[in-house]
ZAKOL-102199 format. One record per residue (C-alpha): x, z negated, y negated; residue in one letter; chain. Coordinates in Angstrom, 2 decimals, decimal comma, padded with zeros to 5 digits. Layout:
x | z | y | type | mol
X | Z | Y | A | A
...
***
This chain:
x | z | y | type | mol
015,28 | 023,16 | -024,96 | M | A
013,59 | 025,79 | -022,80 | V | A
009,85 | 025,44 | -023,10 | Q | A
008,12 | 024,91 | -019,77 | E | A
005,95 | 027,85 | -018,79 | K | A
002,25 | 027,09 | -018,95 | Q | A
000,51 | 027,45 | -015,58 | I | A
-003,09 | 026,72 | -014,69 | I | A
-005,09 | 026,95 | -011,49 | E | A
-008,65 | 028,21 | -011,16 | C | A
-010,87 | 027,36 | -008,18 | V | A
-014,21 | 029,20 | -008,53 | P | A
-016,87 | 028,69 | -005,85 | N | A
-019,08 | 031,71 | -005,12 | F | A
-022,48 | 031,60 | -003,43 | S | A
-021,51 | 034,00 | -000,67 | E | A
-019,67 | 032,97 | 002,48 | G | A
-020,85 | 035,48 | 005,06 | R | A
-020,51 | 039,01 | 003,66 | N | A
-016,78 | 039,74 | 003,79 | K | A
-017,17 | 042,98 | 001,84 | E | A
-018,75 | 041,17 | -001,11 | V | A
-016,09 | 038,45 | -000,99 | I | A
-013,33 | 041,08 | -000,94 | K | A
-014,77 | 042,87 | -003,98 | Q | A
-014,78 | 039,58 | -005,88 | I | A
-011,21 | 038,64 | -004,96 | T | A
-010,02 | 042,20 | -005,74 | D | A
-010,95 | 041,44 | -009,36 | E | A
-008,48 | 038,55 | -009,31 | V | A
-005,67 | 040,55 | -007,76 | E | A
-005,98 | 043,40 | -010,25 | C | A
-005,00 | 041,10 | -013,14 | V | A
-001,23 | 041,30 | -013,63 | K | A
000,49 | 037,92 | -013,54 | G | A
-002,15 | 036,19 | -011,41 | V | A
-001,36 | 035,02 | -007,88 | K | A
-004,25 | 034,72 | -005,43 | L | A
-003,40 | 031,69 | -003,29 | L | A
-006,37 | 031,16 | -001,01 | D | A
-009,79 | 032,53 | -000,01 | V | A
-011,87 | 030,07 | 002,05 | D | A
-015,34 | 031,31 | 003,12 | P | A
-017,85 | 029,02 | 004,83 | G | A
-020,66 | 030,47 | 006,88 | E | A
-022,83 | 027,34 | 007,11 | A | A
-022,49 | 026,63 | 003,39 | T | A
-022,71 | 030,36 | 002,54 | N | A
-020,05 | 029,68 | -000,04 | R | A
-016,48 | 030,85 | -000,68 | T | A
-013,82 | 028,83 | -002,48 | V | A
-011,14 | 030,99 | -004,15 | V | A
-007,88 | 029,66 | -005,59 | T | A
-005,57 | 031,52 | -007,97 | F | A
-002,88 | 030,57 | -010,49 | V | A
-000,92 | 031,99 | -013,39 | G | A
-000,46 | 031,62 | -017,12 | E | A
-003,60 | 030,56 | -019,00 | P | A
-004,55 | 033,85 | -020,64 | Q | A
-004,40 | 035,93 | -017,46 | V | A
-006,09 | 033,27 | -015,30 | V | A
-009,00 | 033,02 | -017,73 | V | A
-009,29 | 036,82 | -017,72 | E | A
-009,29 | 036,90 | -013,91 | A | A
-011,93 | 034,17 | -013,85 | A | A
-014,16 | 036,16 | -016,19 | F | A
-013,79 | 039,32 | -014,11 | R | A
-014,66 | 037,68 | -010,80 | C | A
-017,64 | 035,87 | -012,37 | V | A
-018,79 | 039,25 | -013,63 | K | A
-018,40 | 040,87 | -010,21 | K | A
-020,23 | 037,99 | -008,50 | A | A
-023,12 | 038,37 | -010,95 | A | A
-023,34 | 042,05 | -010,00 | Q | A
-023,17 | 041,56 | -006,23 | L | A
-024,88 | 038,24 | -005,41 | I | A
-028,65 | 037,84 | -005,64 | D | A
-029,52 | 034,13 | -005,77 | M | A
-033,10 | 034,89 | -004,77 | R | A
-031,76 | 035,69 | -001,30 | Q | A
-029,26 | 032,83 | -001,06 | H | A
-029,56 | 030,02 | 001,48 | H | A
-026,81 | 027,60 | 002,50 | G | A
-026,00 | 023,98 | 003,20 | A | A
-024,06 | 023,36 | -000,03 | H | A
-025,65 | 022,51 | -003,40 | P | A
-025,59 | 025,54 | -005,72 | R | A
-027,17 | 026,96 | -008,84 | M | A
-025,57 | 030,34 | -009,42 | G | A
-023,77 | 033,37 | -008,04 | A | A
-020,63 | 031,70 | -009,36 | T | A
-021,60 | 028,09 | -008,85 | D | A
-018,59 | 026,33 | -010,38 | V | A
-015,43 | 027,54 | -012,09 | C | A
-012,93 | 024,75 | -012,88 | P | A
-009,61 | 025,21 | -014,69 | L | A
-006,82 | 022,86 | -013,64 | I | A
-003,50 | 022,12 | -015,41 | P | A
-000,45 | 022,71 | -013,22 | V | A
002,54 | 022,86 | -015,59 | A | A
003,26 | 022,86 | -019,33 | G | A
-000,37 | 022,38 | -020,38 | I | A
-002,68 | 019,41 | -020,85 | T | A
-006,11 | 018,73 | -019,44 | L | A
-007,48 | 018,82 | -022,99 | E | A
-006,08 | 022,32 | -023,49 | E | A
-007,68 | 023,41 | -020,23 | C | A
-010,98 | 021,94 | -021,42 | A | A
-010,82 | 024,08 | -024,57 | R | A
-010,11 | 027,16 | -022,47 | L | A
-013,03 | 026,28 | -020,20 | A | A
-015,44 | 026,04 | -023,13 | R | A
-014,20 | 029,37 | -024,48 | Q | A
-014,64 | 030,94 | -021,04 | L | A
-018,16 | 029,53 | -020,71 | A | A
-019,10 | 030,88 | -024,13 | E | A
-017,74 | 034,33 | -023,25 | R | A
-019,56 | 034,41 | -019,88 | I | A
-022,83 | 033,52 | -021,58 | A | A
-022,36 | 036,01 | -024,43 | A | A
-021,05 | 039,04 | -022,50 | E | A
-022,54 | 038,59 | -019,03 | L | A
-025,77 | 036,84 | -020,05 | K | A
-025,06 | 034,13 | -017,46 | V | A
-025,84 | 030,69 | -018,97 | P | A
-023,15 | 028,06 | -018,52 | C | A
-022,95 | 024,29 | -018,29 | Y | A
-019,62 | 022,62 | -019,10 | C | A
-018,58 | 019,70 | -016,88 | Y | A
-015,83 | 017,12 | -016,31 | E | A
-013,19 | 017,29 | -019,10 | A | A
-014,97 | 020,25 | -020,77 | A | A
-018,31 | 018,42 | -021,00 | A | A
-019,97 | 018,08 | -024,41 | A | A
-021,62 | 014,77 | -023,42 | T | A
-020,47 | 011,92 | -021,16 | P | A
-023,38 | 012,51 | -018,77 | E | A
-022,36 | 016,12 | -018,13 | R | A
-018,90 | 015,11 | -016,95 | K | A
-020,66 | 014,64 | -013,63 | N | A
-021,20 | 018,01 | -011,95 | L | A
-024,28 | 016,67 | -010,16 | A | A
-025,96 | 016,11 | -013,54 | V | A
-025,28 | 019,72 | -014,57 | C | A
-026,54 | 021,00 | -011,20 | R | A
-029,61 | 018,72 | -011,04 | K | A
-032,44 | 020,46 | -009,18 | G | A
-030,01 | 023,22 | -008,17 | E | A
-031,04 | 026,88 | -008,47 | Y | A
-034,71 | 026,11 | -007,83 | E | A
-034,85 | 023,73 | -010,80 | G | A
-033,36 | 026,15 | -013,34 | L | A
-036,58 | 027,79 | -014,65 | P | A
-037,83 | 024,47 | -015,97 | E | A
-034,44 | 023,35 | -017,28 | R | A
-033,53 | 026,50 | -019,17 | M | A
-035,62 | 025,72 | -022,25 | T | A
-035,63 | 021,92 | -021,99 | S | A
-033,83 | 020,38 | -024,99 | P | A
-032,23 | 017,74 | -022,79 | A | A
-031,40 | 019,89 | -019,75 | D | A
-030,65 | 023,36 | -021,14 | A | A
-027,19 | 024,91 | -020,54 | P | A
-024,44 | 024,45 | -023,14 | D | A
-024,21 | 028,21 | -023,65 | Y | A
-026,72 | 031,01 | -023,19 | G | A
-029,96 | 029,06 | -022,77 | A | A
-033,05 | 031,26 | -022,77 | R | A
-036,40 | 031,63 | -021,07 | A | A
-036,29 | 032,41 | -017,36 | W | A
-036,16 | 036,15 | -016,69 | D | A
-035,37 | 038,56 | -013,89 | E | A
-031,65 | 038,67 | -014,60 | Q | A
-031,44 | 034,87 | -014,53 | L | A
-033,39 | 034,83 | -011,29 | A | A
-030,66 | 037,02 | -009,83 | R | A
-027,52 | 035,31 | -011,23 | T | A
-028,57 | 031,72 | -011,81 | G | A
-026,22 | 029,58 | -013,95 | C | A
-022,54 | 028,68 | -013,74 | T | A
-020,76 | 025,37 | -014,35 | A | A
-017,40 | 025,86 | -016,05 | V | A
-015,12 | 022,85 | -016,29 | G | A
-011,64 | 021,40 | -016,43 | A | A
-010,29 | 018,74 | -014,11 | R | A
-007,00 | 017,24 | -013,08 | D | A
-004,95 | 018,60 | -010,22 | F | A
-005,86 | 017,05 | -006,88 | L | A
-003,26 | 016,44 | -004,19 | I | A
-004,39 | 016,15 | -000,58 | A | A
-001,82 | 014,29 | 001,50 | T | A
-001,57 | 012,49 | 004,83 | N | A
000,82 | 009,61 | 005,48 | F | A
002,09 | 009,58 | 009,08 | N | A
002,08 | 006,22 | 010,86 | L | A
003,94 | 004,95 | 013,93 | N | A
000,66 | 003,93 | 015,51 | T | A
-002,26 | 005,53 | 017,31 | T | A
-004,77 | 003,00 | 015,95 | S | A
-007,42 | 004,51 | 013,70 | T | A
-008,65 | 000,99 | 012,87 | R | A
-005,26 | -000,05 | 011,54 | R | A
-004,87 | 003,23 | 009,65 | A | A
-008,27 | 002,58 | 008,07 | N | A
-007,22 | -000,93 | 007,11 | A | A
-004,21 | 000,45 | 005,25 | I | A
-006,40 | 003,10 | 003,60 | A | A
-008,81 | 000,39 | 002,40 | F | A
-005,86 | -001,64 | 001,07 | D | A
-004,78 | 001,16 | -001,25 | V | A
-007,75 | 003,36 | -002,15 | R | A
-009,34 | 002,70 | -005,54 | E | A
-012,75 | 001,95 | -004,01 | K | A
-011,21 | -000,68 | -001,75 | G | A
-013,28 | -002,42 | 000,93 | R | A
-016,52 | -004,42 | 001,05 | P | A
-016,27 | -008,14 | 000,37 | Q | A
-017,54 | -009,93 | 003,48 | R | A
-019,08 | -013,30 | 004,01 | E | A
-016,55 | -016,00 | 004,84 | G | A
-013,69 | -013,57 | 004,24 | G | A
-014,01 | -012,47 | 007,85 | S | A
-013,39 | -008,80 | 008,68 | P | A
-016,55 | -008,87 | 010,79 | V | A
-018,69 | -010,83 | 008,32 | G | A
-021,71 | -009,22 | 006,64 | K | A
-020,96 | -007,25 | 003,44 | P | A
-021,86 | -009,26 | 000,35 | M | A
-024,35 | -007,91 | -002,20 | K | A
-024,62 | -008,42 | -005,97 | D | A
-027,79 | -009,25 | -007,90 | A | A
-028,83 | -005,57 | -007,84 | D | A
-028,40 | -005,32 | -004,08 | G | A
-025,20 | -003,28 | -004,29 | K | A
-022,29 | -004,01 | -001,96 | T | A
-019,52 | -005,99 | -003,68 | I | A
-016,20 | -004,19 | -003,30 | M | A
-012,65 | -005,54 | -003,36 | I | A
-010,70 | -002,79 | -005,20 | P | A
-007,60 | -001,25 | -003,67 | G | A
-004,22 | -001,04 | -005,37 | T | A
-004,06 | 002,66 | -006,26 | L | A
-006,21 | 004,07 | -009,05 | K | A
-007,53 | 007,63 | -008,78 | S | A
-007,22 | 007,75 | -005,00 | T | A
-009,61 | 008,16 | -002,07 | K | A
-008,43 | 007,42 | 001,45 | A | A
-009,46 | 006,97 | 005,07 | I | A
-007,63 | 006,46 | 008,34 | G | A
-007,86 | 008,87 | 011,27 | W | A
-006,17 | 009,95 | 014,49 | F | A
-004,76 | 013,49 | 014,80 | I | A
-004,71 | 014,86 | 018,35 | D | A
-002,28 | 017,63 | 017,38 | E | A
000,41 | 015,12 | 016,40 | Y | A
-000,64 | 012,17 | 018,59 | G | A
-000,50 | 009,74 | 015,66 | I | A
-002,78 | 008,01 | 013,19 | A | A
-002,57 | 008,91 | 009,50 | Q | A
-003,77 | 007,59 | 006,18 | V | A
-005,47 | 010,64 | 004,71 | S | A
-005,56 | 010,49 | 000,91 | M | A
-006,80 | 012,54 | -002,04 | N | A
-004,99 | 011,75 | -005,29 | I | A
-007,47 | 012,81 | -007,95 | T | A
-005,20 | 012,23 | -010,96 | D | A
-001,46 | 012,57 | -010,41 | I | A
-000,80 | 011,31 | -013,93 | N | A
-002,31 | 007,95 | -012,97 | V | A
-000,95 | 007,76 | -009,41 | T | A
001,95 | 010,13 | -008,69 | P | A
002,66 | 011,04 | -005,08 | L | A
005,79 | 008,92 | -004,85 | H | A
003,93 | 005,84 | -006,11 | V | A
001,23 | 006,38 | -003,49 | A | A
003,91 | 006,80 | -000,80 | F | A
005,69 | 003,56 | -001,68 | D | A
002,43 | 001,60 | -001,83 | E | A
001,20 | 002,91 | 001,51 | V | A
004,62 | 001,98 | 002,96 | C | A
004,29 | -001,55 | 001,56 | R | A
000,77 | -002,08 | 002,87 | C | A
001,66 | -000,58 | 006,25 | A | A
004,67 | -002,89 | 006,56 | Q | A
002,42 | -005,89 | 005,82 | N | A
000,45 | -004,90 | 008,93 | R | A
003,50 | -004,34 | 011,11 | G | A
003,36 | -000,54 | 010,82 | I | A
005,83 | 002,02 | 009,45 | R | A
005,17 | 005,19 | 007,51 | V | A
007,28 | 007,84 | 009,24 | T | A
006,59 | 010,72 | 006,87 | G | A
004,20 | 012,57 | 004,60 | T | A
002,19 | 015,73 | 005,13 | E | A
001,16 | 017,80 | 002,09 | I | A
-002,10 | 019,70 | 002,57 | V | A
-002,23 | 022,82 | 000,42 | G | A
-000,03 | 023,37 | -002,62 | L | A
001,49 | 021,08 | -005,25 | I | A
002,94 | 021,42 | -008,76 | P | A
006,73 | 021,35 | -008,92 | K | A
006,77 | 018,28 | -011,14 | R | A
005,28 | 016,23 | -008,27 | T | A
008,48 | 016,67 | -006,27 | L | A
010,82 | 016,52 | -009,26 | I | A
009,32 | 013,21 | -010,41 | E | A
009,56 | 011,88 | -006,86 | A | A
013,18 | 012,95 | -006,45 | G | A
014,18 | 011,32 | -009,74 | R | A
012,28 | 008,17 | -008,81 | Y | A
014,16 | 007,75 | -005,53 | F | A
017,51 | 008,62 | -007,14 | L | A
016,95 | 005,89 | -009,73 | K | A
016,16 | 003,40 | -006,97 | K | A
019,62 | 004,23 | -005,57 | Q | A
021,24 | 003,89 | -009,03 | N | A
022,19 | 007,55 | -008,78 | R | A
022,33 | 010,17 | -011,52 | S | A
019,19 | 012,24 | -012,01 | T | A
021,08 | 014,93 | -013,93 | G | A
021,70 | 017,04 | -010,84 | I | A
020,47 | 020,56 | -009,98 | P | A
016,76 | 020,98 | -009,30 | E | A
017,41 | 022,01 | -005,70 | E | A
019,23 | 018,74 | -005,02 | D | A
016,42 | 016,68 | -006,58 | I | A
013,93 | 018,43 | -004,30 | L | A
016,02 | 017,60 | -001,22 | K | A
015,98 | 013,91 | -002,17 | I | A
012,18 | 014,00 | -002,58 | A | A
011,69 | 015,75 | 000,77 | I | A
013,90 | 013,35 | 002,69 | K | A
012,71 | 010,20 | 000,88 | S | A
009,05 | 010,83 | 001,68 | M | A
009,63 | 012,47 | 005,06 | G | A
007,91 | 015,71 | 004,08 | L | A
009,67 | 017,41 | 007,00 | D | A
008,63 | 014,75 | 009,53 | D | A
006,10 | 016,85 | 011,45 | L | A
007,34 | 020,35 | 010,66 | K | A
009,84 | 022,05 | 008,32 | P | A
008,99 | 021,76 | 004,62 | F | A
009,91 | 024,78 | 002,48 | N | A
009,35 | 024,23 | -001,26 | P | A
009,15 | 028,01 | -001,77 | R | A
005,97 | 027,98 | 000,34 | E | A
004,39 | 024,78 | -001,00 | K | A
005,20 | 024,65 | -004,73 | V | A
002,91 | 026,65 | -007,00 | I | A
005,58 | 027,60 | -009,54 | E | A
007,87 | 028,98 | -006,83 | Y | A
005,08 | 031,05 | -005,32 | L | A
004,43 | 032,56 | -008,75 | L | A
008,13 | 033,26 | -009,27 | E | A
008,47 | 034,97 | -005,90 | D | A
005,29 | 037,01 | -006,39 | A | A
006,42 | 038,45 | -009,73 | H | A
010,17 | 038,29 | -009,33 | K | A
012,23 | 040,90 | -011,13 | S | A
015,97 | 041,46 | -010,84 | K | A
017,84 | 038,91 | -012,96 | K | A
021,52 | 038,61 | -013,78 | L | A
021,49 | 034,88 | -013,03 | I | A
020,47 | 035,65 | -009,43 | D | A
023,65 | 037,65 | -008,83 | L | A
026,72 | 036,25 | -007,10 | T | A
029,72 | 035,42 | -009,30 | V | A
031,43 | 038,60 | -008,10 | K | A
028,23 | 040,61 | -008,51 | G | A
027,87 | 039,39 | -012,10 | F | A
031,46 | 040,37 | -012,91 | A | A
031,03 | 043,77 | -011,27 | D | A
027,78 | 044,42 | -013,15 | E | A
029,48 | 043,55 | -016,43 | T | A
032,41 | 045,88 | -015,69 | S | A
030,26 | 048,97 | -015,20 | R | A
029,98 | 051,70 | -017,81 | E | A
026,51 | 050,56 | -018,94 | S | A
026,62 | 048,60 | -022,25 | P | A
024,53 | 045,74 | -020,88 | A | A
025,27 | 043,04 | -019,87 | P | A
027,72 | 042,73 | -022,71 | G | A
029,34 | 040,19 | -024,97 | G | A
026,13 | 038,35 | -025,89 | G | A
025,23 | 037,81 | -022,24 | T | A
028,76 | 036,67 | -021,35 | I | A
028,71 | 034,29 | -024,32 | S | A
025,53 | 032,67 | -023,07 | A | A
027,05 | 032,33 | -019,59 | Y | A
030,22 | 030,76 | -020,99 | M | A
028,06 | 028,26 | -022,84 | G | A
026,23 | 027,48 | -019,60 | A | A
029,56 | 026,92 | -017,82 | L | A
030,66 | 024,60 | -020,61 | G | A
027,46 | 022,58 | -020,20 | A | A
027,94 | 022,56 | -016,42 | A | A
031,44 | 021,13 | -016,75 | L | A
030,29 | 018,38 | -019,12 | G | A
027,46 | 017,60 | -016,71 | T | A
029,88 | 017,44 | -013,79 | M | A
031,99 | 014,84 | -015,59 | V | A
028,85 | 012,83 | -016,35 | A | A
027,79 | 012,88 | -012,69 | N | A
031,27 | 011,96 | -011,48 | L | A
031,31 | 009,08 | -013,96 | S | A
027,87 | 007,90 | -012,87 | S | A
029,05 | 007,68 | -009,27 | H | A
032,53 | 006,27 | -009,98 | K | A
033,44 | 003,16 | -008,01 | A | A
033,48 | 000,10 | -010,25 | G | A
031,26 | 001,74 | -012,87 | W | A
027,96 | 000,92 | -011,15 | D | A
026,60 | -000,86 | -014,21 | D | A
026,99 | 002,35 | -016,23 | R | A
025,24 | 004,79 | -013,86 | W | A
022,17 | 005,12 | -016,10 | E | A
024,24 | 005,84 | -019,22 | E | A
025,96 | 008,78 | -017,52 | F | A
022,76 | 009,87 | -015,78 | S | A
021,18 | 010,31 | -019,22 | T | A
024,10 | 012,48 | -020,33 | W | A
023,87 | 014,51 | -017,13 | A | A
020,15 | 015,16 | -017,70 | E | A
020,94 | 016,42 | -021,20 | R | A
023,62 | 018,66 | -019,77 | G | A
021,24 | 020,13 | -017,18 | Q | A
018,73 | 020,91 | -019,95 | A | A
021,39 | 022,67 | -022,07 | I | A
022,61 | 024,62 | -019,05 | Q | A
019,07 | 025,73 | -018,20 | A | A
018,47 | 026,88 | -021,78 | E | A
021,65 | 028,95 | -021,80 | L | A
020,97 | 030,45 | -018,38 | M | A
017,66 | 031,71 | -019,73 | T | A
019,53 | 033,28 | -022,65 | L | A
021,84 | 035,12 | -020,23 | V | A
019,01 | 037,43 | -019,25 | D | A
017,29 | 037,31 | -022,64 | E | A
020,34 | 038,82 | -024,34 | D | A
020,29 | 041,79 | -021,97 | T | A
016,52 | 042,08 | -022,47 | E | A
017,14 | 042,21 | -026,24 | A | A
019,48 | 045,17 | -025,81 | F | A
016,97 | 046,91 | -023,53 | N | A
014,28 | 046,50 | -026,21 | R | A
016,46 | 048,30 | -028,73 | I | A
017,07 | 051,16 | -026,31 | M | A
013,34 | 051,39 | -025,57 | A | A
012,55 | 051,52 | -029,30 | A | A
015,07 | 054,34 | -029,88 | F | A
013,41 | 056,23 | -027,03 | G | A
009,99 | 056,29 | -028,70 | L | A
008,59 | 059,69 | -029,77 | P | A
009,36 | 060,95 | -033,29 | K | A
007,49 | 064,24 | -033,49 | G | A
005,13 | 063,28 | -036,32 | T | A
005,44 | 061,17 | -039,47 | D | A
003,21 | 058,52 | -037,86 | E | A
005,38 | 058,44 | -034,75 | E | A
008,54 | 058,24 | -036,87 | K | A
007,11 | 055,33 | -038,84 | A | A
006,01 | 053,47 | -035,70 | A | A
009,40 | 054,12 | -034,10 | R | A
011,22 | 052,75 | -037,14 | M | A
009,10 | 049,58 | -037,13 | V | A
009,78 | 049,10 | -033,41 | A | A
013,53 | 049,61 | -033,90 | I | A
013,64 | 047,03 | -036,70 | Q | A
011,61 | 044,49 | -034,69 | E | A
013,88 | 044,98 | -031,67 | A | A
017,00 | 044,70 | -033,83 | T | A
015,76 | 041,47 | -035,38 | L | A
015,09 | 040,07 | -031,90 | F | A
018,55 | 041,18 | -030,74 | A | A
020,06 | 039,33 | -033,72 | T | A
018,06 | 036,15 | -033,17 | E | A
018,84 | 035,83 | -029,44 | V | A
022,64 | 035,37 | -029,85 | P | A
021,91 | 032,99 | -032,73 | L | A
019,86 | 030,93 | -030,26 | H | A
022,84 | 031,09 | -027,88 | T | A
025,04 | 029,68 | -030,64 | M | A
022,56 | 026,89 | -031,37 | Q | A
022,33 | 025,95 | -027,69 | A | A
026,10 | 026,12 | -027,14 | S | A
026,74 | 023,79 | -030,08 | I | A
024,97 | 021,07 | -028,09 | K | A
027,73 | 021,25 | -025,47 | V | A
030,24 | 019,69 | -027,86 | F | A
028,38 | 016,39 | -028,12 | E | A
028,18 | 016,19 | -024,33 | L | A
031,85 | 017,01 | -023,80 | C | A
033,01 | 014,69 | -026,60 | R | A
031,17 | 011,79 | -024,96 | A | A
032,68 | 012,66 | -021,59 | M | A
036,19 | 012,97 | -023,05 | A | A
035,86 | 009,60 | -024,74 | E | A
033,83 | 007,62 | -022,19 | E | A
033,78 | 009,58 | -018,94 | G | A
035,91 | 009,41 | -015,82 | N | A
039,50 | 009,72 | -017,13 | P | A
040,49 | 011,72 | -014,05 | N | A
038,13 | 014,48 | -015,23 | S | A
039,07 | 014,60 | -018,91 | V | A
040,65 | 018,05 | -018,46 | S | A
037,30 | 019,33 | -017,18 | D | A
035,64 | 018,09 | -020,35 | A | A
038,34 | 019,95 | -022,29 | G | A
037,66 | 023,22 | -020,47 | V | A
033,96 | 022,70 | -021,21 | G | A
034,79 | 022,47 | -024,91 | V | A
036,85 | 025,67 | -024,80 | L | A
034,02 | 027,50 | -023,03 | A | A
031,50 | 026,26 | -025,59 | A | A
033,68 | 027,41 | -028,52 | R | A
034,09 | 030,83 | -026,92 | A | A
030,32 | 030,99 | -026,46 | A | A
029,63 | 030,17 | -030,10 | V | A
032,22 | 032,58 | -031,50 | L | A
031,30 | 035,32 | -029,05 | G | A
027,59 | 035,07 | -029,76 | A | A
028,44 | 035,01 | -033,48 | G | A
030,04 | 038,44 | -033,17 | L | A
026,78 | 039,73 | -031,68 | N | A
024,73 | 038,23 | -034,50 | V | A
026,91 | 040,03 | -037,04 | K | A
026,98 | 043,43 | -035,37 | I | A
023,21 | 043,44 | -034,77 | N | A
022,44 | 042,15 | -038,26 | A | A
024,21 | 045,26 | -039,57 | G | A
021,28 | 047,34 | -038,30 | G | A
018,63 | 045,39 | -040,23 | L | A
017,10 | 047,02 | -043,28 | K | A
015,87 | 043,63 | -044,47 | D | A
019,17 | 042,55 | -046,00 | R | A
017,88 | 039,14 | -047,03 | A | A
017,05 | 038,36 | -043,40 | A | A
020,39 | 039,79 | -042,26 | A | A
022,35 | 037,67 | -044,75 | D | A
020,39 | 034,55 | -043,74 | R | A
021,13 | 035,07 | -040,04 | L | A
024,82 | 035,81 | -040,63 | V | A
025,07 | 032,75 | -042,86 | G | A
023,64 | 030,56 | -040,12 | Q | A
026,08 | 032,09 | -037,64 | A | A
029,09 | 031,42 | -039,89 | N | A
028,04 | 027,80 | -040,33 | A | A
027,82 | 027,35 | -036,55 | L | A
031,23 | 028,99 | -036,06 | I | A
032,79 | 026,56 | -038,54 | A | A
031,09 | 023,65 | -036,81 | Q | A
032,36 | 024,83 | -033,40 | A | A
035,96 | 025,24 | -034,62 | N | A
035,97 | 021,74 | -036,10 | T | A
034,42 | 020,15 | -033,00 | A | A
036,78 | 021,95 | -030,65 | E | A
039,87 | 020,80 | -032,59 | A | A
038,68 | 017,18 | -032,71 | E | A
037,71 | 016,93 | -029,04 | I | A
040,85 | 018,66 | -027,78 | M | A
042,93 | 016,00 | -029,60 | K | A
041,05 | 013,36 | -027,60 | I | A
041,64 | 015,28 | -024,38 | V | A
045,34 | 015,87 | -025,04 | E | A
045,84 | 012,16 | -025,82 | A | A
044,45 | 011,19 | -022,39 | K | A
046,41 | 013,70 | -020,30 | L | A
***
């Protein structure tokens, strides 16, 4: 299984919203970190505050965060700062947010490490808030920022109120930089649900039906009755149906319709598709239809993938289809293109990162282009790459049979069984497609190692180590291809035995492709292992390859008997 790439978002708020030159110097620090994508810079003159958003893998995002906090500390003098927004430092807040492949708890650990580094190296004290907080009280940012910048001198040495990192007596540097709150929070989705009405009052009613806070309980149950109070004088609320949501109704002149405007503060608790269905239900109860959904800002890919799978399952359709097709189902099901075209490449964080740092890949070539590239006089792509691609084609054929079986007339009660197989097939195919380029990368590493200087004994030694490391990697990659391709046999066996009988020959071709992939990758394991000086490692890798070859030969013979019997 291909491990999902870890991606986090960082949204630091800087106490400067008017001086564009200062803001540019801060954001330049983000853009100079390789692998980080700057998504948005939003300055506010009245607040004298700029919100910056950038994403990437955890290590580079944390580095970019540190650099821009450092630059802000150099450029912003809090003694001169005035604005409408609460603040306590040059970098006021710096939250880390999980996007993909990483948990909130992992982001909280990164946030605490970042806060400790900022305090130690920049001498800027830090509070940790939300998921990174050391105490329940400090989860609330307002508690960390109590008294704002003006209250810091007294708080700095107070046992109860001092920062988590870097507390010390008030001095001139602190007077300039103030303190920073570093935290971790869940990803927030801002979305608007389009209604076939112009009534703000009815849109508000739907918003109150669903939002977690709900609506005030009124005397006599009348919508115009006085709000009821509890013993402490607080308004009694009737909770809404969706946890972790905030919502209001409004009218948008630009579109000429009312909307339910919603913030989903925890997409693990209330995914977008769940919110959509519930708003639809509550709207229908009031004689109103939801005509579509508007996404404000960016979203993680999983939001759309989960939605697409959800709506496919409601149709009793296979979810083991290509990612692009799942996205189309999500877009059409929630009407994301109701008001204007919706392009996932412009709205999904992972795609923006891919496009920003895209390098030429073999898997992006056309079928003819791939064949032409292989035929050229360069040694890569070679047999290892082709083996991985044959394995991917074998998985694709098995997946095709599963999807055909899931949608076969008269087999409606078995759609989920075949959908599960199709999902497995998509995962195997994705793993092998990654190995297509990784095999070529392995060869390139060997060539790069041989190209290292060898003028001195030290250079010769370093070159030899690099060659051996690259050779080991080039031996392990085709072994991974063999291990992934072996999984195709289970898929194709199931499809030959249980799948649509009209497609049994396709399952057979999938088996033949998988066997070719295993045997072909095995040849690459053996030839590369010959270059290893560590003979124990070489023998171990070749032994594993031989065992997989034997397993593939046996599986191919058994499954082809099943196929031949059904032809």
